PyMOL CGO cylinders between C-alpha atoms (Angstrom):
from pymol import cmd
from pymol.cgo import CYLINDER

trace = [
    CYLINDER, 73.69, -32.80, -95.49, 70.19, -33.11, -94.19, 0.3, 1, 1, 1, 1, 1, 1,
    CYLINDER, 70.19, -33.11, -94.19, 67.69, -31.16, -96.31, 0.3, 1, 1, 1, 1, 1, 1,
    CYLINDER, 67.69, -31.16, -96.31, 65.77, -28.36, -94.57, 0.3, 1, 1, 1, 1, 1, 1,
    CYLINDER, 65.77, -28.36, -94.57, 62.09, -29.04, -94.62, 0.3, 1, 1, 1, 1, 1, 1,
    CYLINDER, 62.09, -29.04, -94.62, 59.90, -25.95, -95.12, 0.3, 1, 1, 1, 1, 1, 1,
    CYLINDER, 59.90, -25.95, -95.12, 57.18, -25.54, -92.52, 0.3, 1, 1, 1, 1, 1, 1,
    CYLINDER, 57.18, -25.54, -92.52, 54.52, -23.03, -93.53, 0.3, 1, 1, 1, 1, 1, 1,
    CYLINDER, 54.52, -23.03, -93.53, 53.32, -22.85, -89.93, 0.3, 1, 1, 1, 1, 1, 1,
    CYLINDER, 53.32, -22.85, -89.93, 56.45, -20.81, -89.17, 0.3, 1, 1, 1, 1, 1, 1,
    CYLINDER, 56.45, -20.81, -89.17, 55.53, -18.11, -91.72, 0.3, 1, 1, 1, 1, 1, 1,
    CYLINDER, 55.53, -18.11, -91.72, 54.62, -14.84, -90.02, 0.3, 1, 1, 1, 1, 1, 1,
    CYLINDER, 54.62, -14.84, -90.02, 51.76, -13.63, -92.24, 0.3, 1, 1, 1, 1, 1, 1,
    CYLINDER, 51.76, -13.63, -92.24, 49.88, -10.38, -92.02, 0.3, 1, 1, 1, 1, 1, 1,
    CYLINDER, 49.88, -10.38, -92.02, 46.25, -11.21, -91.28, 0.3, 1, 1, 1, 1, 1, 1,
    CYLINDER, 46.25, -11.21, -91.28, 45.07, -7.98, -92.87, 0.3, 1, 1, 1, 1, 1, 1,
    CYLINDER, 45.07, -7.98, -92.87, 46.15, -5.42, -95.44, 0.3, 1, 1, 1, 1, 1, 1,
    CYLINDER, 46.15, -5.42, -95.44, 44.65, -2.48, -97.31, 0.3, 1, 1, 1, 1, 1, 1,
    CYLINDER, 44.65, -2.48, -97.31, 44.21, -1.36, -100.88, 0.3, 1, 1, 1, 1, 1, 1,
    CYLINDER, 44.21, -1.36, -100.88, 42.96, 1.98, -102.08, 0.3, 1, 1, 1, 1, 1, 1,
    CYLINDER, 42.96, 1.98, -102.08, 39.32, 1.21, -101.20, 0.3, 1, 1, 1, 1, 1, 1,
    CYLINDER, 39.32, 1.21, -101.20, 39.40, -2.01, -99.20, 0.3, 1, 1, 1, 1, 1, 1,
    CYLINDER, 39.40, -2.01, -99.20, 40.44, -3.59, -95.96, 0.3, 1, 1, 1, 1, 1, 1,
    CYLINDER, 40.44, -3.59, -95.96, 41.23, -7.26, -96.68, 0.3, 1, 1, 1, 1, 1, 1,
    CYLINDER, 41.23, -7.26, -96.68, 41.55, -9.54, -93.70, 0.3, 1, 1, 1, 1, 1, 1,
    CYLINDER, 41.55, -9.54, -93.70, 41.30, -13.04, -92.37, 0.3, 1, 1, 1, 1, 1, 1,
    CYLINDER, 41.30, -13.04, -92.37, 37.86, -14.10, -91.13, 0.3, 1, 1, 1, 1, 1, 1,
    CYLINDER, 37.86, -14.10, -91.13, 37.39, -14.17, -87.40, 0.3, 1, 1, 1, 1, 1, 1,
    CYLINDER, 37.39, -14.17, -87.40, 34.75, -15.20, -84.89, 0.3, 1, 1, 1, 1, 1, 1,
    CYLINDER, 34.75, -15.20, -84.89, 31.80, -12.85, -85.06, 0.3, 1, 1, 1, 1, 1, 1,
    CYLINDER, 31.80, -12.85, -85.06, 31.95, -12.25, -88.82, 0.3, 1, 1, 1, 1, 1, 1,
    CYLINDER, 31.95, -12.25, -88.82, 29.24, -14.80, -89.58, 0.3, 1, 1, 1, 1, 1, 1,
    CYLINDER, 29.24, -14.80, -89.58, 26.31, -12.33, -89.54, 0.3, 1, 1, 1, 1, 1, 1,
    CYLINDER, 26.31, -12.33, -89.54, 27.77, -10.00, -92.22, 0.3, 1, 1, 1, 1, 1, 1,
    CYLINDER, 27.77, -10.00, -92.22, 28.92, -12.93, -94.38, 0.3, 1, 1, 1, 1, 1, 1,
    CYLINDER, 28.92, -12.93, -94.38, 25.44, -14.47, -94.11, 0.3, 1, 1, 1, 1, 1, 1,
    CYLINDER, 25.44, -14.47, -94.11, 23.67, -11.24, -95.05, 0.3, 1, 1, 1, 1, 1, 1,
    CYLINDER, 23.67, -11.24, -95.05, 25.87, -10.82, -98.16, 0.3, 1, 1, 1, 1, 1, 1,
    CYLINDER, 25.87, -10.82, -98.16, 25.44, -14.47, -99.15, 0.3, 1, 1, 1, 1, 1, 1,
    CYLINDER, 25.44, -14.47, -99.15, 21.63, -14.23, -98.97, 0.3, 1, 1, 1, 1, 1, 1,
    CYLINDER, 21.63, -14.23, -98.97, 21.72, -11.00, -101.00, 0.3, 1, 1, 1, 1, 1, 1,
    CYLINDER, 21.72, -11.00, -101.00, 23.91, -12.60, -103.69, 0.3, 1, 1, 1, 1, 1, 1,
    CYLINDER, 23.91, -12.60, -103.69, 22.65, -16.18, -103.59, 0.3, 1, 1, 1, 1, 1, 1,
    CYLINDER, 22.65, -16.18, -103.59, 21.04, -16.21, -107.04, 0.3, 1, 1, 1, 1, 1, 1,
    CYLINDER, 21.04, -16.21, -107.04, 24.33, -15.10, -108.64, 0.3, 1, 1, 1, 1, 1, 1,
    CYLINDER, 24.33, -15.10, -108.64, 26.43, -17.55, -106.56, 0.3, 1, 1, 1, 1, 1, 1,
    CYLINDER, 26.43, -17.55, -106.56, 24.16, -20.45, -107.53, 0.3, 1, 1, 1, 1, 1, 1,
    CYLINDER, 24.16, -20.45, -107.53, 24.53, -19.79, -111.26, 0.3, 1, 1, 1, 1, 1, 1,
    CYLINDER, 24.53, -19.79, -111.26, 27.86, -21.65, -111.17, 0.3, 1, 1, 1, 1, 1, 1,
    CYLINDER, 27.86, -21.65, -111.17, 27.38, -24.48, -108.69, 0.3, 1, 1, 1, 1, 1, 1,
    CYLINDER, 27.38, -24.48, -108.69, 30.47, -26.44, -109.63, 0.3, 1, 1, 1, 1, 1, 1,
    CYLINDER, 30.47, -26.44, -109.63, 32.57, -23.36, -108.69, 0.3, 1, 1, 1, 1, 1, 1,
    CYLINDER, 32.57, -23.36, -108.69, 30.52, -22.26, -105.67, 0.3, 1, 1, 1, 1, 1, 1,
    CYLINDER, 30.52, -22.26, -105.67, 29.41, -25.55, -104.09, 0.3, 1, 1, 1, 1, 1, 1,
    CYLINDER, 29.41, -25.55, -104.09, 29.17, -23.91, -100.69, 0.3, 1, 1, 1, 1, 1, 1,
    CYLINDER, 29.17, -23.91, -100.69, 26.41, -21.63, -102.01, 0.3, 1, 1, 1, 1, 1, 1,
    CYLINDER, 26.41, -21.63, -102.01, 24.18, -24.63, -102.70, 0.3, 1, 1, 1, 1, 1, 1,
    CYLINDER, 24.18, -24.63, -102.70, 23.61, -25.18, -99.01, 0.3, 1, 1, 1, 1, 1, 1,
    CYLINDER, 23.61, -25.18, -99.01, 20.80, -23.34, -97.22, 0.3, 1, 1, 1, 1, 1, 1,
    CYLINDER, 20.80, -23.34, -97.22, 22.51, -20.19, -95.87, 0.3, 1, 1, 1, 1, 1, 1,
    CYLINDER, 22.51, -20.19, -95.87, 22.16, -19.68, -92.19, 0.3, 1, 1, 1, 1, 1, 1,
    CYLINDER, 22.16, -19.68, -92.19, 23.91, -17.37, -89.74, 0.3, 1, 1, 1, 1, 1, 1,
    CYLINDER, 23.91, -17.37, -89.74, 25.24, -20.46, -87.91, 0.3, 1, 1, 1, 1, 1, 1,
    CYLINDER, 25.24, -20.46, -87.91, 26.80, -21.92, -91.10, 0.3, 1, 1, 1, 1, 1, 1,
    CYLINDER, 26.80, -21.92, -91.10, 28.36, -18.55, -91.95, 0.3, 1, 1, 1, 1, 1, 1,
    CYLINDER, 28.36, -18.55, -91.95, 29.75, -18.20, -88.42, 0.3, 1, 1, 1, 1, 1, 1,
    CYLINDER, 29.75, -18.20, -88.42, 31.08, -21.75, -88.57, 0.3, 1, 1, 1, 1, 1, 1,
    CYLINDER, 31.08, -21.75, -88.57, 32.82, -20.88, -91.88, 0.3, 1, 1, 1, 1, 1, 1,
    CYLINDER, 32.82, -20.88, -91.88, 34.46, -17.84, -90.30, 0.3, 1, 1, 1, 1, 1, 1,
    CYLINDER, 34.46, -17.84, -90.30, 35.69, -19.70, -87.24, 0.3, 1, 1, 1, 1, 1, 1,
    CYLINDER, 35.69, -19.70, -87.24, 36.96, -22.66, -89.36, 0.3, 1, 1, 1, 1, 1, 1,
    CYLINDER, 36.96, -22.66, -89.36, 38.64, -20.15, -91.72, 0.3, 1, 1, 1, 1, 1, 1,
    CYLINDER, 38.64, -20.15, -91.72, 40.41, -18.47, -88.79, 0.3, 1, 1, 1, 1, 1, 1,
    CYLINDER, 40.41, -18.47, -88.79, 41.78, -21.89, -87.75, 0.3, 1, 1, 1, 1, 1, 1,
    CYLINDER, 41.78, -21.89, -87.75, 42.83, -22.73, -91.30, 0.3, 1, 1, 1, 1, 1, 1,
    CYLINDER, 42.83, -22.73, -91.30, 44.72, -19.43, -91.46, 0.3, 1, 1, 1, 1, 1, 1,
    CYLINDER, 44.72, -19.43, -91.46, 46.70, -20.44, -88.34, 0.3, 1, 1, 1, 1, 1, 1,
    CYLINDER, 46.70, -20.44, -88.34, 47.44, -23.83, -89.88, 0.3, 1, 1, 1, 1, 1, 1,
    CYLINDER, 47.44, -23.83, -89.88, 48.36, -22.24, -93.23, 0.3, 1, 1, 1, 1, 1, 1,
    CYLINDER, 48.36, -22.24, -93.23, 46.03, -24.78, -94.86, 0.3, 1, 1, 1, 1, 1, 1,
    CYLINDER, 46.03, -24.78, -94.86, 43.72, -22.25, -96.59, 0.3, 1, 1, 1, 1, 1, 1,
    CYLINDER, 43.72, -22.25, -96.59, 43.71, -18.41, -96.66, 0.3, 1, 1, 1, 1, 1, 1,
    CYLINDER, 43.71, -18.41, -96.66, 40.12, -17.17, -97.18, 0.3, 1, 1, 1, 1, 1, 1,
    CYLINDER, 40.12, -17.17, -97.18, 39.85, -13.39, -96.89, 0.3, 1, 1, 1, 1, 1, 1,
    CYLINDER, 39.85, -13.39, -96.89, 37.00, -11.00, -96.24, 0.3, 1, 1, 1, 1, 1, 1,
    CYLINDER, 37.00, -11.00, -96.24, 36.70, -7.65, -98.07, 0.3, 1, 1, 1, 1, 1, 1,
    CYLINDER, 36.70, -7.65, -98.07, 35.40, -4.56, -96.36, 0.3, 1, 1, 1, 1, 1, 1,
    CYLINDER, 35.40, -4.56, -96.36, 35.12, -0.97, -97.63, 0.3, 1, 1, 1, 1, 1, 1,
    CYLINDER, 35.12, -0.97, -97.63, 37.58, 1.29, -95.81, 0.3, 1, 1, 1, 1, 1, 1,
    CYLINDER, 37.58, 1.29, -95.81, 35.09, 4.16, -95.82, 0.3, 1, 1, 1, 1, 1, 1,
    CYLINDER, 35.09, 4.16, -95.82, 32.24, 2.61, -93.86, 0.3, 1, 1, 1, 1, 1, 1,
    CYLINDER, 32.24, 2.61, -93.86, 33.26, -1.01, -93.05, 0.3, 1, 1, 1, 1, 1, 1,
    CYLINDER, 33.26, -1.01, -93.05, 30.60, -2.53, -95.31, 0.3, 1, 1, 1, 1, 1, 1,
    CYLINDER, 30.60, -2.53, -95.31, 31.23, -6.15, -96.32, 0.3, 1, 1, 1, 1, 1, 1,
    CYLINDER, 31.23, -6.15, -96.32, 31.92, -6.37, -100.04, 0.3, 1, 1, 1, 1, 1, 1,
    CYLINDER, 31.92, -6.37, -100.04, 32.68, -10.05, -100.60, 0.3, 1, 1, 1, 1, 1, 1,
    CYLINDER, 32.68, -10.05, -100.60, 35.32, -12.73, -100.29, 0.3, 1, 1, 1, 1, 1, 1,
    CYLINDER, 35.32, -12.73, -100.29, 38.58, -13.61, -101.88, 0.3, 1, 1, 1, 1, 1, 1,
    CYLINDER, 38.58, -13.61, -101.88, 41.46, -15.86, -100.92, 0.3, 1, 1, 1, 1, 1, 1,
    CYLINDER, 41.46, -15.86, -100.92, 44.18, -18.33, -101.71, 0.3, 1, 1, 1, 1, 1, 1,
    CYLINDER, 44.18, -18.33, -101.71, 43.33, -21.99, -101.87, 0.3, 1, 1, 1, 1, 1, 1,
    CYLINDER, 43.33, -21.99, -101.87, 44.55, -25.46, -102.85, 0.3, 1, 1, 1, 1, 1, 1,
    CYLINDER, 44.55, -25.46, -102.85, 48.19, -24.79, -102.01, 0.3, 1, 1, 1, 1, 1, 1,
    CYLINDER, 48.19, -24.79, -102.01, 51.19, -26.65, -103.23, 0.3, 1, 1, 1, 1, 1, 1,
    CYLINDER, 51.19, -26.65, -103.23, 53.86, -25.42, -100.83, 0.3, 1, 1, 1, 1, 1, 1,
    CYLINDER, 53.86, -25.42, -100.83, 56.66, -27.41, -102.51, 0.3, 1, 1, 1, 1, 1, 1,
    CYLINDER, 56.66, -27.41, -102.51, 55.96, -25.73, -105.89, 0.3, 1, 1, 1, 1, 1, 1,
    CYLINDER, 55.96, -25.73, -105.89, 54.73, -22.48, -104.30, 0.3, 1, 1, 1, 1, 1, 1,
    CYLINDER, 54.73, -22.48, -104.30, 51.54, -22.64, -106.35, 0.3, 1, 1, 1, 1, 1, 1,
    CYLINDER, 51.54, -22.64, -106.35, 48.26, -21.15, -105.13, 0.3, 1, 1, 1, 1, 1, 1,
    CYLINDER, 48.26, -21.15, -105.13, 44.80, -20.80, -106.52, 0.3, 1, 1, 1, 1, 1, 1,
    CYLINDER, 44.80, -20.80, -106.52, 43.07, -17.40, -106.16, 0.3, 1, 1, 1, 1, 1, 1,
    CYLINDER, 43.07, -17.40, -106.16, 39.27, -17.26, -105.90, 0.3, 1, 1, 1, 1, 1, 1,
    CYLINDER, 39.27, -17.26, -105.90, 36.67, -14.57, -105.12, 0.3, 1, 1, 1, 1, 1, 1,
    CYLINDER, 36.67, -14.57, -105.12, 32.96, -13.60, -105.05, 0.3, 1, 1, 1, 1, 1, 1,
    CYLINDER, 32.96, -13.60, -105.05, 31.33, -10.20, -104.78, 0.3, 1, 1, 1, 1, 1, 1,
    CYLINDER, 31.33, -10.20, -104.78, 28.27, -9.09, -102.89, 0.3, 1, 1, 1, 1, 1, 1,
    CYLINDER, 28.27, -9.09, -102.89, 25.52, -8.16, -105.34, 0.3, 1, 1, 1, 1, 1, 1,
    CYLINDER, 25.52, -8.16, -105.34, 25.29, -4.45, -104.45, 0.3, 1, 1, 1, 1, 1, 1,
    CYLINDER, 25.29, -4.45, -104.45, 29.01, -3.99, -105.01, 0.3, 1, 1, 1, 1, 1, 1,
    CYLINDER, 29.01, -3.99, -105.01, 29.35, -5.82, -108.33, 0.3, 1, 1, 1, 1, 1, 1,
    CYLINDER, 29.35, -5.82, -108.33, 30.79, -4.01, -111.42, 0.3, 1, 1, 1, 1, 1, 1,
    CYLINDER, 30.79, -4.01, -111.42, 32.43, -1.32, -109.34, 0.3, 1, 1, 1, 1, 1, 1,
    CYLINDER, 32.43, -1.32, -109.34, 36.08, -2.56, -109.58, 0.3, 1, 1, 1, 1, 1, 1,
    CYLINDER, 36.08, -2.56, -109.58, 36.35, -3.80, -106.01, 0.3, 1, 1, 1, 1, 1, 1,
    CYLINDER, 36.35, -3.80, -106.01, 36.98, -7.43, -107.02, 0.3, 1, 1, 1, 1, 1, 1,
    CYLINDER, 36.98, -7.43, -107.02, 39.63, -6.47, -109.54, 0.3, 1, 1, 1, 1, 1, 1,
    CYLINDER, 39.63, -6.47, -109.54, 41.29, -4.36, -106.85, 0.3, 1, 1, 1, 1, 1, 1,
    CYLINDER, 41.29, -4.36, -106.85, 41.06, -7.19, -104.28, 0.3, 1, 1, 1, 1, 1, 1,
    CYLINDER, 41.06, -7.19, -104.28, 42.25, -9.97, -106.66, 0.3, 1, 1, 1, 1, 1, 1,
    CYLINDER, 42.25, -9.97, -106.66, 45.25, -7.88, -107.68, 0.3, 1, 1, 1, 1, 1, 1,
    CYLINDER, 45.25, -7.88, -107.68, 46.12, -7.34, -104.02, 0.3, 1, 1, 1, 1, 1, 1,
    CYLINDER, 46.12, -7.34, -104.02, 45.68, -10.97, -103.08, 0.3, 1, 1, 1, 1, 1, 1,
    CYLINDER, 45.68, -10.97, -103.08, 47.96, -12.04, -105.91, 0.3, 1, 1, 1, 1, 1, 1,
    CYLINDER, 47.96, -12.04, -105.91, 50.57, -9.58, -104.80, 0.3, 1, 1, 1, 1, 1, 1,
    CYLINDER, 50.57, -9.58, -104.80, 50.16, -10.89, -101.25, 0.3, 1, 1, 1, 1, 1, 1,
    CYLINDER, 50.16, -10.89, -101.25, 50.89, -14.40, -102.47, 0.3, 1, 1, 1, 1, 1, 1,
    CYLINDER, 50.89, -14.40, -102.47, 54.09, -13.30, -104.17, 0.3, 1, 1, 1, 1, 1, 1,
    CYLINDER, 54.09, -13.30, -104.17, 55.28, -11.01, -101.33, 0.3, 1, 1, 1, 1, 1, 1,
    CYLINDER, 55.28, -11.01, -101.33, 54.38, -13.14, -98.29, 0.3, 1, 1, 1, 1, 1, 1,
    CYLINDER, 54.38, -13.14, -98.29, 54.06, -16.75, -99.43, 0.3, 1, 1, 1, 1, 1, 1,
    CYLINDER, 54.06, -16.75, -99.43, 56.96, -16.81, -101.92, 0.3, 1, 1, 1, 1, 1, 1,
    CYLINDER, 56.96, -16.81, -101.92, 54.54, -17.82, -104.69, 0.3, 1, 1, 1, 1, 1, 1,
    CYLINDER, 54.54, -17.82, -104.69, 55.93, -18.76, -108.01, 0.3, 1, 1, 1, 1, 1, 1,
    CYLINDER, 55.93, -18.76, -108.01, 52.55, -19.30, -109.66, 0.3, 1, 1, 1, 1, 1, 1,
    CYLINDER, 52.55, -19.30, -109.66, 49.05, -18.05, -108.86, 0.3, 1, 1, 1, 1, 1, 1,
    CYLINDER, 49.05, -18.05, -108.86, 46.21, -19.46, -110.96, 0.3, 1, 1, 1, 1, 1, 1,
    CYLINDER, 46.21, -19.46, -110.96, 42.44, -19.11, -111.27, 0.3, 1, 1, 1, 1, 1, 1,
    CYLINDER, 42.44, -19.11, -111.27, 39.85, -21.42, -112.67, 0.3, 1, 1, 1, 1, 1, 1,
    CYLINDER, 39.85, -21.42, -112.67, 36.72, -19.70, -113.95, 0.3, 1, 1, 1, 1, 1, 1,
    CYLINDER, 36.72, -19.70, -113.95, 33.69, -21.28, -115.50, 0.3, 1, 1, 1, 1, 1, 1,
    CYLINDER, 33.69, -21.28, -115.50, 33.78, -20.78, -119.23, 0.3, 1, 1, 1, 1, 1, 1,
    CYLINDER, 33.78, -20.78, -119.23, 30.29, -19.27, -119.04, 0.3, 1, 1, 1, 1, 1, 1,
    CYLINDER, 30.29, -19.27, -119.04, 31.26, -16.86, -116.21, 0.3, 1, 1, 1, 1, 1, 1,
    CYLINDER, 31.26, -16.86, -116.21, 32.54, -13.98, -118.37, 0.3, 1, 1, 1, 1, 1, 1,
    CYLINDER, 32.54, -13.98, -118.37, 32.70, -11.56, -115.46, 0.3, 1, 1, 1, 1, 1, 1,
    CYLINDER, 32.70, -11.56, -115.46, 35.02, -13.90, -113.56, 0.3, 1, 1, 1, 1, 1, 1,
    CYLINDER, 35.02, -13.90, -113.56, 37.52, -14.53, -116.32, 0.3, 1, 1, 1, 1, 1, 1,
    CYLINDER, 37.52, -14.53, -116.32, 37.52, -10.86, -117.30, 0.3, 1, 1, 1, 1, 1, 1,
    CYLINDER, 37.52, -10.86, -117.30, 38.84, -10.11, -113.77, 0.3, 1, 1, 1, 1, 1, 1,
    CYLINDER, 38.84, -10.11, -113.77, 41.72, -12.50, -114.54, 0.3, 1, 1, 1, 1, 1, 1,
    CYLINDER, 41.72, -12.50, -114.54, 42.50, -10.55, -117.68, 0.3, 1, 1, 1, 1, 1, 1,
    CYLINDER, 42.50, -10.55, -117.68, 42.31, -7.20, -115.92, 0.3, 1, 1, 1, 1, 1, 1,
    CYLINDER, 42.31, -7.20, -115.92, 44.83, -8.18, -113.25, 0.3, 1, 1, 1, 1, 1, 1,
    CYLINDER, 44.83, -8.18, -113.25, 47.33, -9.47, -115.83, 0.3, 1, 1, 1, 1, 1, 1,
    CYLINDER, 47.33, -9.47, -115.83, 46.84, -13.18, -115.65, 0.3, 1, 1, 1, 1, 1, 1,
    CYLINDER, 46.84, -13.18, -115.65, 47.53, -15.11, -118.88, 0.3, 1, 1, 1, 1, 1, 1,
    CYLINDER, 47.53, -15.11, -118.88, 44.89, -17.35, -120.39, 0.3, 1, 1, 1, 1, 1, 1,
    CYLINDER, 44.89, -17.35, -120.39, 46.43, -20.81, -120.58, 0.3, 1, 1, 1, 1, 1, 1,
    CYLINDER, 46.43, -20.81, -120.58, 43.50, -22.76, -122.07, 0.3, 1, 1, 1, 1, 1, 1,
    CYLINDER, 43.50, -22.76, -122.07, 40.08, -24.22, -121.45, 0.3, 1, 1, 1, 1, 1, 1,
    CYLINDER, 40.08, -24.22, -121.45, 39.81, -27.51, -119.65, 0.3, 1, 1, 1, 1, 1, 1,
    CYLINDER, 39.81, -27.51, -119.65, 36.88, -29.40, -121.15, 0.3, 1, 1, 1, 1, 1, 1,
    CYLINDER, 36.88, -29.40, -121.15, 34.46, -31.15, -118.81, 0.3, 1, 1, 1, 1, 1, 1,
    CYLINDER, 34.46, -31.15, -118.81, 36.73, -30.29, -115.88, 0.3, 1, 1, 1, 1, 1, 1,
    CYLINDER, 36.73, -30.29, -115.88, 33.91, -30.11, -113.30, 0.3, 1, 1, 1, 1, 1, 1,
    CYLINDER, 33.91, -30.11, -113.30, 30.33, -31.17, -112.82, 0.3, 1, 1, 1, 1, 1, 1,
    CYLINDER, 30.33, -31.17, -112.82, 27.38, -29.36, -111.35, 0.3, 1, 1, 1, 1, 1, 1,
    CYLINDER, 27.38, -29.36, -111.35, 25.43, -31.28, -108.64, 0.3, 1, 1, 1, 1, 1, 1,
    CYLINDER, 25.43, -31.28, -108.64, 22.91, -32.36, -111.35, 0.3, 1, 1, 1, 1, 1, 1,
    CYLINDER, 22.91, -32.36, -111.35, 25.73, -33.91, -113.41, 0.3, 1, 1, 1, 1, 1, 1,
    CYLINDER, 25.73, -33.91, -113.41, 26.00, -31.18, -116.03, 0.3, 1, 1, 1, 1, 1, 1,
    CYLINDER, 26.00, -31.18, -116.03, 29.65, -31.03, -117.15, 0.3, 1, 1, 1, 1, 1, 1,
    CYLINDER, 29.65, -31.03, -117.15, 31.39, -27.65, -117.00, 0.3, 1, 1, 1, 1, 1, 1,
    CYLINDER, 31.39, -27.65, -117.00, 34.32, -26.25, -118.98, 0.3, 1, 1, 1, 1, 1, 1,
    CYLINDER, 34.32, -26.25, -118.98, 36.82, -24.20, -116.94, 0.3, 1, 1, 1, 1, 1, 1,
    CYLINDER, 36.82, -24.20, -116.94, 39.12, -21.51, -118.17, 0.3, 1, 1, 1, 1, 1, 1,
    CYLINDER, 39.12, -21.51, -118.17, 42.61, -21.55, -116.67, 0.3, 1, 1, 1, 1, 1, 1,
    CYLINDER, 42.61, -21.55, -116.67, 44.47, -18.31, -116.05, 0.3, 1, 1, 1, 1, 1, 1,
    CYLINDER, 44.47, -18.31, -116.05, 47.77, -17.89, -114.29, 0.3, 1, 1, 1, 1, 1, 1,
    CYLINDER, 47.77, -17.89, -114.29, 50.49, -15.41, -113.41, 0.3, 1, 1, 1, 1, 1, 1,
    CYLINDER, 50.49, -15.41, -113.41, 54.04, -16.35, -112.56, 0.3, 1, 1, 1, 1, 1, 1,
    CYLINDER, 54.04, -16.35, -112.56, 57.17, -14.80, -111.08, 0.3, 1, 1, 1, 1, 1, 1,
]
cmd.load_cgo(trace, "trace")
């Protein structure tokens, strides 16, 4: 018998979904301006953990943000990366980003990541979004494992993992390096089904 080869391109994935407070959707052309404004507003926070947020080390421009949105739309179609944008349902304000990255389709393993616009931090939106993105992975991608890697010094990030029910699996010593060579320890959290 010839084995059936799984082709993720054939998955019909919802490109948007809602939570209590958020509309979560794939980026699309034209989103660059709002992503840029939020990045500029939050740049100092994003640059505190450069090994985790390498993209934030570049000079933010509207053109770069628009390029990210268009590239992300293409990656969605290819099922190669699933970045997501978070918007408030009440007024459409951009809250931040989340997504599923570094897939292993054979093992059905996905990394979840996120960032929050400065003005919306510590209001529960990221916890709500991450919980929904994890559920999306299990419901639509057939995930068996969703994991997150947070800088050991980024308490806010790994507390999100704990709030959404991910298990702490350990700290990987010297797992990443900042652009200046400073070694970073990363905390590994995961949830399985």
